[in-house]
C-alpha positions, 0 to 999 in steps of 0.5 A: 478497514485494514489491519496493520501491526505496530511493534512494541519494541521499535514502533514500526507499523507494517501492513500485516495483520499478524506475525513478528515485526518485519523490521526488528523481529520482535514478537510483541506487536499490536494489531490496529485497524486503520482506514482504507483511504489514503493520499497519493504522495507520488507515482510512476508508470512502469512501462518496461518491467524487470526481465525476471518480473512476472508482470507485464507493463505498463503498470502504475506504482504509487506511494500512498500515505494511509489516513492514520497509518503508514506510508506504503508502496503499492499499485494503482489498478488503472495503469492509465491513472494520471491523478494529481499528488494529493488525490484520495485513493482507496485500498481495494485489495492486497494481491501477492502481498502488494496493496492495490489502490483505486481512486476514491469513490471508484466503483468496485 
């Protein structure tokens, strides 16, 4: 399970476990647990990262709709990922504030 916050003021959900709302700054937020499994909405492979990026290519960026939570951007651990839209992905880690996904059922 992953913890997110939901803002009492604007209703936005965010992949944080505490702190003010990142959208409106309101302090009244509620922590909620959500499933780590999501569905792939879209993805692309970055082969030439921006010049000021610490990352080296290639790496895969994905948009994932978490089961009962927000739709978020993150990375897929395997840069050679070629899964179809709709594929099940598991949130495995958050590295430097970036969610990292793997295909559902992959060995950790």
